[in-house]
N, C-alpha and C positions, 0 to 999 in steps of 0.2 A: 504494500500500500504506500502511495506517495505521502510524504509529510505534508502537513497543513501549510502549504506555501513555502516560500523561501525564507530562511532566517539567516541573514548575512551580517557578520560582524562589521563594525565601522572600520574602514581603512583610512588612516590619517597620513597625509603627505608630510614628508620630512621637512620640506621647505616651509609649509604652513605651520608645523609644530615649532619651528625655530622662529616664527614670527616674521618671516620675510614678506616684503611687500609684494602684492600681486601686480603683474604687469598689466598694461592696457589691454582691453578686450581684443582678441585676435579677429581679423577679418574672416568672413565665411570661407573663403578659398583656402585658408590655412589648414583646415581639417581634412582636406583631400589627401588620401594616401593610406598606408598600412599602420595599424595601431595594435598594441597589446592590451586587450580588454581583460580586466581582472575583477573577479568577485571574491568575497571572503565568506565562506559558508561554515558556520560553527567553528571559526578559527582557522579553517583550511582555505588556502587560496586556489582558485581555479582560473586559469588563463586561457584565452582563445585568440585566434587571429581575427582582427576586425579590419575590414576595408571600407573606407568612406569616400564618397564623391559628392560634391556640391555643385548645384546649378542655380544661381541666384538664391532664393530662399528655400529651395528644395534640397533635401538630403536623401541620399540612397547609399546602399552598400550591402555587405554580406558579412556573416560570421560563420566560421568553419566549425560545424558541429556534426557529430554522429557520422563522420566520413564524407560529408559533402558541404558545400557552401549553402547557407540559408540566407536568401535575399530579404531585404526589408526596405522600408521607406520612412522618411521623417521630414523634419523641417529645421531650419536654423534661422535665428533672428538675433543679429549682433553676436553677443557672447552666450546666447542661450541655444541649447540643442535639445531635440526630442526625437526619438525614433522608437519603433515598435517591432520587436522580433517575434514572429509566430512560432509556436511550439507544435510538435507532431500530434498532440492530443486535442488541438483546438484552442489551447491556451495562448496567451500573448503576454510578453514582457514589455512593459513601457518604461523606457529609459528617459529621464529628464536630467539635465545638468547644465554646467557652464564650462566655457573655455577660459582658462586662466593660466598664464605663464607657459603656454604651449602644451598644457595637459587638459584632459577632460575629467570631470568627476560629477557625481550627483546621486540621485535616488532611482531605485527600480521598484516597480510594483508588478506582480504577476496576477492575472485574472483568467477566469474561464478554465476550460479543460476539466480534468477529473479531480481537481483539488476542491477543498471545502471552502468556498467563499474567496474573498480577496485577501492576498497576503499583505502583511504590513510593509510599509516602505523600508527598503534596505539600501545598501550603498554599493556603488561601483566606481571604478576609476579606469582611465586609459592613458597610456603613454605611447609616444611614437616609437615604432620599430626603427631600428637603425637603418637609414635609407641606403639604397644601393649606391648613391652618389659618394658615400664614404668608403665604399669598397676599394681596396688598393687596385691599381691598374694591372698588377700581375700578382700571382700567389706568392706569399712570403714563406720563409723558413724560420721557425722559432727554435732557439736552443733554450729549453726550460730546465733549470736545476731545482728540483723539489726541496723544500725545507721542512715540510710536514706531510704526514700521510694520514689517511682517514680510514676508519674501520666500519663505516656505514655508507650506503648510497643514499644521499639526502639532497633535497632542494634547499635546505637551510644553510649549507656550507657555501661561503662566498667563492666564486670562481677564481682560480689562480691565473688564468690567462683567457683573453677573448680572441678567438680566431675566426677567420672567414672560410667558407667552403673553398677547397683547393689548396689551402695552406698546409704546410708540412710542419710537424712538431717532432723534435728530437729531445728525448728525455730519458729518465731512469726509473726503475721500480726497485723496491726492496722485496725480499722473499716473503713467504707466508708467515714467517716468524718475526718479521720486521727488521731483518738484518740486511745491510746494504752491501755494495760491491767491495768495501774495505773490511768487511767482517764486523762492522759496528752495528749494534742494536739501536735502531732509531725510534722505534715505536713498539707497543705491545703487539703480539701476534694476532692471527685471525684474518689473514689476507689483507693487510693494509694497502690502500690504493693511492696512486698518484692522480692528482686532479682536484676538483673538477674543472674541465675546460668548457667555456661558454662558446657555442658555435653560433655566430651571427646568422639570423634568418630562420633558425630552427624553431618551430612552434608545435604545440600539440596537434596531432593529426598528420605531421610529417614523418618521414623516415630518415634517420641518420645513417649514412654509409661511412664506415670506418675501415680504411684500407691500411693493412699492416705492410709497410714498405720494407722494414728491416728489424730483425731481432738478433741481438748479439750477446753472447756470454761475456760477462765483465768481471768474473772472479773464477777461482780455480776449484771451487767445491760446490757440492749440492748435498742435500739431506733427503733421505726417504725412510721407509719403515720396513720391518721384517715380518709383518702380519697382514692378514686379509681382513677387510671390513666384514662385519657379521652378515650383511645383506648378500654377500657373494657366496656364502657357504651353507651347506646342509647342517642340521644340528648334529648329525653323526660325526661329520668331519670336524666340526668345531670342538666337540667333546673329546675327540681323540688328540687334539693339539693344544695342550695346556701351555705350550711355550709361546703362544701368540700374545706377546706383551707390548707390542708396538715400540720396540727399541729403535733408536736412531741408527740409520745406516749412512755412512759417509761415502760419497763418491768423489773421485778426482776427475776434474773436467780438463780436457786438452782441447782448447779452441783451435789450435793449428791443425791437429789431426782430426778434429771433429768427433771425438770419442769420450765416453765416460767409463771409468774402471773403478772397481771397489778399492777403497783405501785400505781395508783389512779383509781381503778375500777369504772365504771359507774354503776348506779343502776341495770341494766339488766345483767351486766357482773361481778357481785361480786364474783361468784364462779368459774370464768374461770381459768383453769390451763391446759396448753398445754404441751405435752411432747417435749422436745428439741431434735433436730436432727441436730447437727452442720454440716455446709456445707461451701464450698468455692464458692463465686459468680464469682470469676475470677481465671482462670488458662490459661495462654497464652504464646506464644513464639513470638520472634521478627519477624516483617514482612520482606519479602525478597526483591529481586532486584527491584528497582524503587519504593519501598513502603515507603512512608513517615511514620514518627512515628504515631501511632494510639493511641488516647486518651483511658484511662482505663475505660471509660464508654461505650466503643464500643466493638463490637464482629465481628467475621467473620471466615475465614479459619484458622487464627492464634489461634482460641479459644477466649480468652479474657473474656469480661464481659458476660458470658453465663447465669448466674443466674438460673441454673438448680438444682432442689432440690436433685437430685441423685448424685451430685458430692460431695460425703461425704465419710466417713470412709469405706474402702473396695472397692471403685471404682477405676478403671484404666481408665485414659483419654488418648486417642491416638490423637496426634497432628502432622500434616504435618510439617516437618522441612524446613525452608527457609533460614537459616543462619548457618555458621559453629558454632558448639556448641549449636545450637538451641536457647539459651538465654531464659531460662524459668523464668517466673514471676508468682506469685500467691498472692492472697489477697482477700479483700471484704468478710470478715467472716460473716456468719449468724448463729445465734443460731437455727433458724427455718425459713422456707419459704413455703408458699403454692404455688401451681402451678401458674406460670404466673407473680409472684411478683406484685400483683394487686395494692399495695399501693405505688409503686415506690421505696419503701424500704421494705426489709424483717425485721427480728429482728436483726438489725445491731449490731455487736459486734466484739471485737478482739478475736483471737484464737491462741492457740498453735498448731503447725502443725508438723506432721512427715510424710515424703514421701520418696519414692525411685524412681529411674529412670531406664529405659532400652532403648536401641536403636534398632529398627527394620530396619536393613540396606537395602536400596534400595527396600523398600516396599511402593510404592507410594499409596496415597489415596486422594480423592478429598476434604474431609471435616473432621469435628470432629466426633470421635467415642468414646463411653463409654461402659465399661463392668463391671458388678459385678457378684456376685455368681448366680444370677437368670436370667439376661438378657444380650443380645447384644443390643446396642442402637446406632442409627445413628442420628446425630443432623442436622437439617436444620436451617440456620440463614439467614434471608432475610428481605427486607423491607415490605413484605406482608405475611400474613398467608398462602395464596395460594402458593407462591413461596417456602416458608419454608417447607410446606407440600410436595411439589414435590421433593425438595432437600433431605428431610429426607427419603422418600420412596425409591428414587433412590439410596441413599447412603447405605441403609440397603440391598437392592437387590444386589447391586454391591459387598458388603461384602460377602454375601452368595455365589455369583458366584465365586469370586476370592479365598476365603479361604476354601469353602466347595464343590467346583466343580459343583455347580448346573447350569443348563442351564437357560436361561431367562424364558421359560415356567414353569420349575420346581420351580424357585423362586416365580413366580406369584401364583402357586398352594399353596405353603407352606405359603406365607405371606397372601394370601387371606383368609386363615383359621385361622391364628394365630396372626397376627400383632396387636399391641396395639400402641396408640398414647398418648402423653402428650404435652400440651402447657407449655413450659418451661419459656417463657419470653414474656411479652407484654409491658414492661415499658420503653424500650429504642428504639433507632433508628431501630435496627434490632429486629424482633420478632423471637422466637424460637419454633420449633416443633420437638419432638423427636419420632422417629419410633422405636419400641421395639419388640423383639421376645423372648419368654421364651426359655431358653437354653434346656429345656427338649424335645423340638420339633426339635432340630437341628440334621441333619445327621452327620455321622463321618466326621472329617476334611479330606480334600483332602491331600493325601501324595504326596509330590513333586516327579516326576518321574526322575529316574537316566538317564543321557544322554546315548544314545547308542554309543558304542565304534566305532570310525571310522567315526562318523558323527558330 
């Protein structure tokens, strides 16, 4: 059942709180463009992309909601604005407010629909999105040296750097225990993250594309364990192996040879040398409206602690955006990991990272997707392997339908013959299954149709 109207907490502008003088009323033409519309619902901020256009006293525009732009009309009179946004249930939200100092703010009332009566007035504000005119003429490369690391994915942590789509960032991570490339403990363990990075232009309803350009070992050791996680074992096997105590196992890393060897090999593993494949256990964005901070050992729609061995050099990770700027975090470096992260730890180490970002505007998707030179991959993250399997399969089928124009039956035919699965994660609260299709089997991408004139 819907709540009885909107109950929005008052959002107070910093400048107003400081007692700064208001500027002269802005002319009507000044509101044309993209804005960040923010409501505060029971203390939780919800932001949306707001586009406005003025023609004399007429105001029109759209707000991006539920995967599509919702158009509306209104009016403007000097520094006064009013517009009405329709809801899907026949309700309408009436926004009234003023232009002051290049910002908009005012009251909102919701009426109609299936709510009980008229909601009490509540508050809204809007600030301009960073205009494209401020975008650098060419992509920049940022060298960012982190000074602190975070153990939650959160929208309340101030961004460490603002970047534009196309920009490249070179930075470092600590390992899962908070140890840096010099062997110094910088923060408590639990997958501490570098970031967050604010991506200009990214808004809820968009998709953030994170391309991993380079991952490099930057120290000579990694740590893993000598036990299996319980979820991977039968009760019989577990009861027969009382020596599973999760003791640290130290590996020596040889960046030049690209191998990892045991620092203290056991008799049967004296000759073991495995090729390293550096990867990031965590790539995530801040949770959205109503979402409390998520600890960095967890995963979900935001990405987060996915521990998927293919999130490495050359991969692009597609994450649904839930906050202005996306607020990108990354960390939990691994020198190597087998599928599932069976020990609870992979070969945990610090890494040097180089990545770039892009924003796919208003291209909604339900979960996390990954792409490399060989595969399209949809990730299912859930409390059970059954649900993760369903989410991964549905996610990949939806990808083919939306981007390649396949019908449901066509997607079933293609995936029935070509799909592959990987168990990415079994060590944490959510398990992960990845559904993959080799790119060589993909049909040509669907070309967006031009709108017919007059319609």
